[in-house]
C-alpha positions in Angstrom: -19.9 -173.3 14.4 -19.6 -172.4 10.7 -21.1 -175.8 9.8 -24.0 -175.2 12.2 -24.6 -171.9 10.6 -24.6 -173.5 7.2 -27.2 -176.1 8.3 -29.4 -173.3 9.7 -29.1 -171.4 6.4 -30.1 -174.6 4.5 -33.2 -174.9 6.7 -34.1 -171.3 6.2 -33.7 -171.7 2.4 -36.0 -174.7 2.4 -38.7 -172.9 4.2 -38.2 -169.8 2.1 -38.5 -171.8 -1.0 -41.7 -173.4 0.3 -43.1 -169.9 1.1 -42.4 -168.8 -2.5 -44.6 -171.7 -3.8 -47.7 -170.1 -2.3 -50.4 -168.8 -4.6 -49.6 -165.1 -5.3 -52.4 -162.7 -6.2 -50.7 -159.3 -6.8 -53.6 -157.8 -8.7 -57.1 -156.8 -7.3 -59.9 -155.6 -9.5 -62.9 -153.5 -8.6 -65.7 -151.9 -10.4 -67.7 -148.6 -10.0 -70.9 -147.7 -11.7 -71.0 -144.2 -13.2 -74.3 -143.6 -14.9 -74.6 -146.0 -17.8 -70.9 -146.8 -17.7 -68.7 -148.8 -15.5 -65.2 -147.9 -14.4 -62.9 -150.9 -13.9 -59.8 -150.4 -11.8 -56.9 -152.8 -11.2 -54.7 -152.2 -8.1 -51.3 -153.7 -8.6 -48.9 -154.6 -5.7 -45.6 -152.9 -5.6 -42.9 -154.6 -7.7 -45.5 -156.2 -10.0 -47.0 -155.1 -13.3 -49.8 -156.2 -15.6 -48.6 -157.7 -18.8 -51.7 -158.9 -20.7 -55.2 -157.5 -20.3 -58.0 -158.4 -22.6 -61.8 -157.8 -22.4 -64.5 -156.0 -24.3 -62.9 -157.4 -27.5 -59.9 -155.3 -26.8 -56.4 -156.2 -25.7 -53.7 -154.2 -23.9 -50.1 -155.6 -24.2 -48.2 -152.8 -22.5 -46.9 -153.1 -18.9 -48.9 -151.3 -16.2 -47.7 -150.8 -12.6 -49.4 -149.2 -9.6 -52.9 -149.1 -11.2 -54.8 -149.6 -14.4 -58.2 -148.1 -15.1 -60.7 -148.0 -17.9 -64.3 -146.8 -18.3 -66.7 -148.9 -20.5 -70.3 -148.9 -21.4 -72.3 -151.7 -19.7 -72.8 -153.3 -23.1 -69.1 -153.8 -23.5 -68.6 -155.6 -20.2 -67.0 -159.0 -20.5 -64.8 -161.1 -18.2 -61.4 -159.6 -17.8 -58.5 -161.9 -18.6 -55.1 -160.9 -17.3 -51.8 -162.0 -15.8 -49.0 -160.2 -14.0 -45.2 -160.4 -13.6 -42.5 -159.2 -11.3 -38.7 -159.6 -11.8 -38.7 -163.3 -10.8 -41.9 -164.9 -12.1 -45.3 -164.4 -13.8 -48.7 -165.5 -12.6 -50.9 -167.9 -14.6 -53.6 -166.2 -16.6 -56.6 -165.3 -14.4 -60.2 -164.3 -15.1 -62.2 -161.7 -13.1 -65.8 -160.9 -13.9 -67.5 -157.6 -12.9 -70.9 -158.3 -11.3 -71.9 -155.1 -9.4 -70.0 -152.2 -8.1 -71.2 -152.7 -4.5 -69.5 -156.0 -4.1 -66.0 -154.8 -5.1 -64.9 -158.3 -5.9 -61.3 -159.4 -6.1 -60.2 -162.0 -8.7 -61.1 -164.9 -6.3 -64.6 -163.6 -5.9 -64.0 -162.6 -2.3 -65.2 -159.3 -0.8 -62.5 -156.7 -0.3 -62.0 -156.3 3.5 -63.5 -159.6 4.3 -62.1 -161.3 7.4 -63.3 -164.8 6.7 -60.9 -167.6 7.2 -59.4 -169.6 4.4 -61.0 -173.1 3.8 -60.3 -175.5 6.6 -58.9 -173.1 9.2 -57.0 -169.9 9.8 -53.6 -169.8 8.0 -51.4 -169.2 10.9 -53.6 -171.1 13.4 -53.6 -174.1 11.1 -49.8 -174.0 10.6 -49.3 -173.8 14.3 -51.5 -176.8 14.9 -49.6 -178.8 12.3 -46.3 -177.8 13.8 -47.5 -178.9 17.3 -48.8 -182.2 15.8 -45.4 -182.6 14.2 -43.7 -182.1 17.6 -46.0 -184.6 19.2 -45.3 -187.1 16.4 -41.6 -186.7 16.8 -41.8 -187.2 20.5 -43.8 -190.4 20.0 -41.3 -191.6 17.4 -38.4 -191.2 19.9 -39.7 -194.0 22.1 -40.2 -196.6 19.3 -37.9 -199.6 19.0 -36.5 -198.3 15.8 -35.2 -195.0 17.3 -34.6 -195.3 21.0 -31.8 -197.9 20.7 -30.0 -195.9 18.1 -29.6 -192.8 20.4 -26.8 -194.2 22.6 -25.0 -195.8 19.7 -25.0 -192.7 17.6 -24.1 -190.4 20.5 -21.2 -192.7 21.4 -20.0 -192.7 17.8 -19.8 -188.9 17.7 -18.2 -188.6 21.1 -15.4 -191.0 20.2 -14.9 -189.8 16.7 -13.2 -186.4 17.5 -12.8 -183.9 20.2 -15.8 -182.1 18.7 -18.3 -184.9 19.4 -20.9 -182.7 20.9 -20.7 -180.2 18.1 -21.0 -183.0 15.5 -24.0 -184.5 17.3 -25.7 -181.1 17.1 -24.9 -180.9 13.4 -26.4 -184.4 13.2 -29.6 -183.2 14.8 -29.7 -180.2 12.4 -29.2 -182.6 9.5 -32.2 -184.6 10.5 -34.2 -181.4 10.5 -33.0 -180.6 7.0 -33.9 -184.1 5.7 -37.4 -184.1 7.1 -38.2 -180.5 6.1 -37.0 -181.5 2.6 -39.4 -184.4 2.7 -42.3 -182.0 3.5 -41.1 -179.7 0.7 -41.0 -182.6 -1.7 -44.6 -183.4 -0.9 -45.5 -179.8 -1.7 -43.7 -179.8 -5.0 -45.1 -183.1 -6.1 -48.7 -182.3 -5.3 -48.9 -178.5 -5.7 -51.4 -176.1 -4.1 -54.6 -177.1 -5.8 -53.9 -180.8 -5.5 -53.2 -180.5 -1.7 -56.6 -178.7 -1.3 -58.3 -181.4 -3.3 -56.9 -184.1 -1.1 -59.2 -183.2 1.7 -62.4 -184.6 0.1 -61.2 -186.7 -2.9 -62.7 -190.2 -2.4 -59.8 -192.2 -3.9 -57.2 -190.2 -1.9 -59.1 -190.5 1.3 -59.7 -194.3 0.9 -56.0 -194.7 0.0 -55.0 -192.9 3.2 -57.5 -194.9 5.3 -56.1 -198.2 4.0 -52.5 -196.9 4.4 -53.1 -196.0 8.1 -54.8 -199.4 8.7 -51.8 -201.2 7.2 -49.5 -199.1 9.4 -51.6 -200.0 12.5 -51.5 -203.7 11.7 -47.7 -203.3 11.4 -47.6 -201.8 14.8 -49.8 -204.6 16.2 -47.0 -206.9 15.0 -48.7 -208.8 12.2 -45.9 -207.9 9.9 -43.0 -205.3 9.7 -42.6 -202.6 7.1 -39.0 -202.0 6.3 -36.9 -200.6 3.6 -34.2 -202.8 2.0 -31.3 -203.5 4.4 -28.9 -202.9 1.6 -29.9 -199.2 1.5 -29.0 -198.5 5.2 -25.8 -200.7 5.0 -24.6 -198.8 1.9 -25.3 -195.4 3.4 -23.8 -196.2 6.7 -20.6 -197.6 5.1 -20.3 -194.4 3.0 -20.8 -192.2 6.1 -18.0 -194.0 8.0 -15.6 -193.7 5.1 -16.1 -190.0 4.6 -15.5 -187.0 6.8 -16.9 -183.6 7.5 -20.5 -182.4 7.0 -21.1 -185.0 4.3 -20.6 -187.9 6.7 -22.9 -186.3 9.2 -25.7 -185.9 6.6 -25.2 -189.5 5.5 -25.5 -190.7 9.2 -28.7 -188.7 9.5 -30.0 -190.3 6.3 -29.1 -193.7 7.7 -31.4 -193.0 10.7 -34.2 -192.0 8.4 -33.9 -195.4 6.5 -33.4 -197.6 9.6 -36.2 -196.0 11.6 -38.7 -196.1 8.7 -40.8 -199.0 10.0 -41.6 -197.0 13.2 -41.6 -193.4 12.0 -43.3 -194.2 8.6 -46.8 -194.5 10.1 -46.4 -191.3 12.2 -45.0 -189.4 9.2 -47.7 -190.7 7.0 -50.4 -189.6 9.4 -48.8 -186.2 9.8 -48.5 -185.6 6.0 -52.0 -186.7 5.4 -53.3 -184.3 8.0 -51.1 -181.5 6.7 -52.3 -182.0 3.1 -55.8 -180.7 4.0 -54.5 -177.4 5.4 -52.2 -175.2 3.3 -49.3 -175.3 1.0 -46.8 -174.7 3.8 -48.2 -177.3 6.1 -46.2 -180.4 5.0 -42.9 -178.6 5.5 -44.0 -177.0 8.8 -45.2 -180.4 10.1 -42.0 -182.1 9.2 -40.1 -179.2 10.9 -41.9 -179.9 14.1 -41.4 -183.7 13.8 -37.7 -183.3 13.0 -37.0 -180.9 15.9 -38.5 -183.3 18.4 -36.8 -186.4 16.9 -33.4 -184.7 16.7 -33.6 -183.2 20.2 -32.4 -186.3 22.2 -29.4 -186.9 20.0 -28.1 -183.4 20.6 -29.0 -183.3 24.3 -27.4 -186.6 25.1 -24.3 -185.7 23.2 -24.0 -182.4 25.2 -24.8 -184.2 28.5 -23.6 -187.8 28.0 -24.1 -188.5 31.7 -27.8 -188.4 31.2 -27.5 -191.7 29.2 -26.9 -193.6 32.4 -30.3 -192.5 33.7 -32.2 -193.1 30.5 -34.4 -196.3 30.4 -33.0 -199.2 28.5 -34.6 -200.8 25.5 -37.1 -203.6 26.4 -40.6 -204.9 26.3 -42.0 -201.4 27.1 -41.3 -200.5 23.5 -43.6 -203.2 22.2 -46.3 -201.9 24.5 -45.7 -198.4 23.1 -46.1 -199.6 19.5 -49.4 -201.4 20.3 -50.8 -198.2 21.8 -49.7 -196.3 18.7 -51.5 -199.0 16.6 -54.8 -198.3 18.3 -54.4 -194.6 17.8 -53.5 -195.1 14.1 -56.6 -197.3 13.7 -58.8 -194.6 15.3 -57.4 -191.8 13.2 -57.8 -193.8 10.0 -61.6 -193.5 10.3 -61.4 -189.7 9.7 -60.4 -190.3 6.1 -63.0 -193.0 5.5 -65.6 -190.7 7.0 -64.8 -187.8 4.7 -65.1 -190.0 1.6 -68.3 -191.6 2.9 -69.9 -188.2 3.6 -68.8 -186.5 0.4 -70.2 -189.2 -1.8 -73.2 -190.2 0.3 -72.3 -193.9 0.7 -73.7 -194.1 4.2 -71.2 -196.9 5.3 -69.9 -195.1 8.4 -72.6 -193.3 10.4 -71.7 -191.3 13.4 -72.7 -194.1 15.9 -70.5 -196.7 14.2 -67.6 -194.2 14.1 -68.0 -193.6 17.9 -68.3 -197.4 18.6 -65.0 -198.1 16.9 -63.3 -195.2 18.7 -64.7 -196.5 22.0 -63.3 -200.0 21.2 -59.8 -198.5 20.3 -59.4 -196.4 23.5 -60.9 -199.1 25.7 -58.5 -201.5 23.9 -55.5 -199.4 25.0 -56.6 -199.6 28.6 -57.3 -203.4 28.5 -54.0 -204.1 26.7 -51.9 -202.2 29.3 -53.9 -203.6 32.2 -53.6 -207.2 31.0 -50.2 -208.1 32.4 -49.6 -205.1 34.7 -48.8 -207.4 37.6 -45.6 -208.5 35.9 -44.0 -205.1 35.4 -42.0 -203.0 37.9 -43.6 -200.4 40.2 -42.4 -197.5 38.1 -43.9 -199.0 34.9 -47.1 -199.7 36.7 -47.4 -196.0 37.5 -46.6 -195.1 33.9 -49.2 -197.5 32.6 -51.8 -196.2 35.0 -51.2 -192.7 33.6 -52.3 -194.1 30.2 -54.9 -196.6 31.3 -57.0 -194.2 33.3 -57.3 -191.5 30.6 -58.0 -194.2 28.0 -60.9 -195.7 29.9 -62.1 -192.2 30.8 -62.1 -191.1 27.2 -63.9 -194.3 26.1 -66.5 -193.6 28.7 -66.8 -190.0 27.6 -67.6 -191.1 24.1 -70.4 -193.5 25.1 -73.1 -190.8 25.5 -72.4 -189.7 21.9 -74.2 -192.9 20.8 -77.4 -191.3 22.0 -76.8 -187.8 20.6 -74.4 -186.1 23.1 -72.1 -183.6 21.2 -68.8 -185.2 22.5 -67.0 -182.0 21.5 -63.5 -183.4 22.0 -63.9 -185.4 18.7 -65.9 -182.9 16.8 -63.1 -182.4 14.3 -62.9 -186.1 13.5 -66.4 -187.6 13.8 -69.2 -187.3 11.2 -71.5 -184.3 11.8 -74.2 -184.7 14.3 -77.9 -184.2 13.7 -79.0 -181.2 15.7 -82.7 -181.3 16.8 -84.9 -178.3 16.8 -84.1 -177.0 13.3 -86.0 -176.9 10.1 -83.1 -178.0 7.8 -82.9 -177.9 4.0 -80.0 -179.0 1.9 -81.2 -177.3 -1.3 -81.0 -173.5 -1.6 -84.1 -173.1 -3.8 -86.2 -175.4 -1.6 -85.2 -173.6 1.5 -85.9 -170.2 0.1 -89.3 -171.3 -1.2 -90.2 -172.5 2.2 -89.0 -169.3 3.8 -91.3 -167.2 1.4 -94.2 -169.5 2.2 -93.8 -169.2 6.0 -92.4 -165.7 6.2 -89.5 -166.8 8.3 -85.9 -165.4 8.0 -83.2 -167.7 6.7 -79.8 -168.8 7.9 -77.5 -170.4 5.3 -74.7 -172.5 6.6 -72.0 -173.0 4.0 -70.1 -176.0 5.3 -68.0 -178.9 4.1 -67.6 -182.6 5.0 -63.8 -182.1 5.2 -64.0 -178.8 7.1 -62.6 -179.3 10.6 -63.7 -175.9 11.9 -67.3 -176.6 10.7 -67.5 -179.6 12.9 -66.1 -177.6 15.8 -68.7 -174.9 15.3 -71.5 -177.4 15.1 -70.4 -179.0 18.4 -69.6 -175.9 20.4 -72.2 -173.4 19.0 -75.1 -175.0 17.0 -75.5 -177.7 19.6 -75.8 -175.2 22.4 -79.3 -175.2 23.9 -79.6 -171.4 23.8 -78.6 -171.3 20.2 -80.9 -174.1 19.3 -83.8 -172.3 20.9 -83.1 -169.2 18.7 -82.6 -171.2 15.6 -86.3 -172.4 15.8 -87.2 -168.9 14.5 -85.3 -169.5 11.2 -85.4 -171.7 8.2 -81.9 -173.3 8.2 -80.3 -174.1 4.9 -77.2 -176.3 5.2 -75.1 -176.3 2.0 -72.1 -178.6 1.7 -69.6 -177.2 -0.8 -67.7 -180.6 -1.2 -70.7 -182.9 -1.7 -69.6 -185.0 -4.7 -73.0 -186.4 -5.6 -74.4 -185.1 -9.0 -76.8 -182.2 -8.8 -80.3 -182.9 -9.9 -82.8 -180.1 -10.2 -86.1 -181.1 -8.4 -88.2 -179.3 -11.0 -86.6 -181.1 -13.9 -85.3 -184.3 -12.3 -82.2 -183.9 -14.6 -78.6 -183.2 -14.0 -77.6 -179.6 -14.4 -74.4 -179.0 -16.4 -73.0 -182.2 -15.0 -72.1 -180.3 -11.8 -72.0 -181.9 -8.4 -74.1 -180.6 -5.5 -71.0 -179.2 -3.9 -70.1 -177.3 -7.0 -73.6 -175.7 -7.2 -73.4 -174.8 -3.5 -69.9 -173.4 -3.9 -71.1 -171.3 -6.9 -73.9 -169.9 -4.8 -71.5 -168.9 -2.0 -69.0 -167.3 -4.4 -71.4 -165.5 -6.7 -74.1 -164.3 -4.3 -72.1 -163.7 -1.1 -68.6 -163.1 -2.3 -66.8 -165.7 -0.2 -65.3 -169.2 -0.7 -64.4 -169.9 3.0 -66.1 -172.3 5.3 -67.7 -172.2 7.8 -69.7 -169.2 6.6 -73.1 -168.2 7.9 -75.5 -165.8 6.2 -78.8 -164.3 7.4 -81.5 -163.4 4.9 -85.1 -162.3 5.2 -87.8 -164.4 3.5 -87.2 -162.5 0.2 -83.5 -163.3 0.1 -82.2 -159.9 1.3 -79.2 -159.9 3.6 -80.1 -158.7 7.1 -76.7 -159.0 8.8 -73.1 -159.2 7.9 -72.0 -162.8 7.3 -70.3 -164.6 10.2 -67.3 -166.9 10.0 -65.7 -169.3 12.5 -66.3 -168.9 16.2 -66.7 -171.3 19.1 -68.5 -168.7 21.3 -72.3 -169.4 21.5 -72.9 -165.9 22.9 -71.2 -164.3 19.9 -73.4 -166.3 17.6 -76.6 -165.4 19.6 -75.6 -161.7 19.4 -75.2 -162.1 15.7 -78.7 -163.5 15.2 -81.5 -160.9 14.4 -84.4 -163.1 15.6 
């Protein structure tokens, strides 16, 4: 039991270490106008202190804790440069710029008290989804030809080795968890916070992941096999059998990771790619879910070895399982090609083509499993039917999407749909000029090509007939913050500061509305005055209608 406790402590330490790699922001600045002067105040989290503060051609090098405050004439106002330390680390130098007292901006440019979600999705909701995806991936990996046959051999090895076979098998399962959580942690360390966020829309990265998943899919189809060198697994396995104690169990777990790579690699790759676009913790959390599911049968069969007699034997059903996974990998790969295509405006994967390929993939699953169904046993016919029927049903569900149906089930993956009944502008100045000309109020939709929640809100809310009817009363300005195309001012027909369209749109959101999260909706009158508090993510059309003022 002591060894089990040590393994659990190791897992906790890995997760704790990952948690400490999050971006910390212990200092929040605010400004208050007092006559012709401005009072700047820094609120400092407990345990932290300001170490360097410079602005207004002055510099403070003392340490300040709790709060720091200074009153300056407006003519002295310059961006504040500062950093902070606690007893373990120091933050990188940051810049905060006072704009107006009513905004009470924090260093990130976000309004104090704002309840908007972080980019992509809610922090805990996103991590829970990644954990569940990891669990699903681990369960799928169990039934692959690289993992399933290893279970009885490994369990038998532990049961025969000592009188603590069941305990050792549990340690083996915990070792698997440590290894995969460590892999997720390694991804975080190698890429870092900002790089993980950039992965979501970077063209090269998305094209690489698209090609990677296509290669994995072709491998699952049987065109070739991706394996690590046999010498690796042989050497590790030999070392595990010649040693004892916890080290041998860890080596046995590492052997499983190496041997099963050709089957688990595509699943892990897909999971890590999906996790990269969420948060800093996501890769480790995803691997935790994957490892728990993968380790579960080893521990359970060791504790209840009689269950092995009832478990299905290895056979052709595993090949069928791999082919089904291949179709799924191929479908999921399009998400990454679509993000790059949309962000850079290539136009190579329109929504209808995306849906056509998905229809082919899911219909292909049904056709493949139906092809030789007469030759399998009655039990397997039933199991196949449980996959065939949903596959054909889902393919049929996607077909109306070719003619404009919202197909909400794939809203998080497919390119955004064009919603009729709206006057849509994609340039802020053009939209506001049209609003002044017509006298109509404005809705600004800050969105992103890589924003999953934006696609959900478009499918569940903006495509709703009642919402569309109300939106006809507005000028709708849709601003993508991750559009990589170079910005060109219409009035000058020249590039502005070599910035992209997305960077210009992101600057508008941060500087004018104090937010950097998407989706983010703002209502303005024709003169640009805000007429309602901004709205963030929601899938309830009624809530959105109640928010509208027209």
